[in-house]
C-alpha positions in Angstrom: 37.2 42.4 -50.9 36.7 41.4 -47.3 39.1 38.5 -47.8 41.9 41.0 -48.5 41.5 42.9 -45.2 44.2 40.9 -43.5 47.8 40.3 -44.7 47.2 36.6 -44.7 44.0 36.9 -46.7 45.8 39.1 -49.3 48.6 36.6 -49.6 46.1 33.7 -50.0 44.0 35.5 -52.6 47.1 36.4 -54.6 48.5 32.8 -54.4 45.2 31.4 -55.8 45.7 33.4 -59.1 42.7 35.7 -58.4 44.3 38.5 -60.3 44.2 36.5 -63.6 40.5 35.7 -63.1 39.6 39.3 -62.3 41.5 40.5 -65.3 39.6 38.1 -67.6 36.3 39.1 -65.9 37.0 42.8 -66.3 37.4 42.3 -70.1 33.9 40.8 -70.6 31.8 42.2 -67.7 29.3 45.0 -68.5 27.8 45.8 -65.2 29.4 49.1 -63.9 29.1 47.9 -60.2 30.9 44.6 -60.9 33.6 46.5 -62.9 34.1 48.9 -60.0 34.4 46.1 -57.5 36.9 44.3 -59.8 39.0 47.4 -60.1 39.0 48.0 -56.3 40.1 44.4 -55.7 42.7 44.5 -58.4 44.2 47.7 -56.8 44.5 45.8 -53.5 46.1 42.8 -55.1 48.7 44.7 -57.2 49.3 47.5 -54.7 52.2 47.6 -52.2 51.6 45.8 -48.9 50.7 48.2 -46.1 53.3 49.0 -43.5 53.8 47.7 -40.0 50.8 47.8 -37.7 48.4 47.5 -40.7 48.0 43.7 -40.8 44.2 44.1 -40.6 43.0 47.0 -42.7 39.6 46.8 -41.0 41.2 47.8 -37.7 43.2 50.8 -39.0 42.2 54.2 -37.4 41.2 56.7 -40.1 41.2 60.4 -39.2 37.7 61.9 -39.1 38.2 64.4 -41.9 39.7 61.7 -44.2 36.7 59.5 -43.3 34.3 62.3 -44.3 36.2 62.8 -47.6 36.1 59.0 -48.4 32.4 58.9 -47.6 31.7 61.8 -50.0 33.8 60.1 -52.7 32.0 56.8 -52.1 28.6 58.6 -52.5 29.8 60.2 -55.7 31.0 56.9 -57.0 27.6 55.2 -56.2 25.8 58.0 -58.0 28.0 57.6 -61.0 27.4 53.9 -61.0 23.6 54.4 -60.8 23.8 56.8 -63.8 25.9 54.3 -65.8 23.4 51.5 -65.0 20.5 53.7 -66.1 22.3 54.5 -69.4 23.1 50.9 -70.0 19.5 49.9 -69.4 18.3 52.5 -71.8 20.8 51.4 -74.5 19.6 47.8 -74.1 16.0 49.0 -74.6 17.1 50.9 -77.7 16.7 54.4 -76.3 19.5 56.7 -77.4 21.5 58.3 -74.5 
């Protein structure tokens, strides 16, 4: 995902056919964390290119309230991924969920 922070990085990652590989990985991968990372990267690759002044997404200023909201959403996503991993482990061990 870090490679896609810059416009040039996004262009290179797209040019190498990464989307096709990620799509195939997404079909067979079972780890919820890997699936979530795949989905985030796919969204970057298929999304519209950011506007002027956003060549490097790591340098974009994010308003404080939006940053708090994003952190809360990230925490919720992490908690959901942990829950999904626990359930997957229990299923592998033959414990009904």
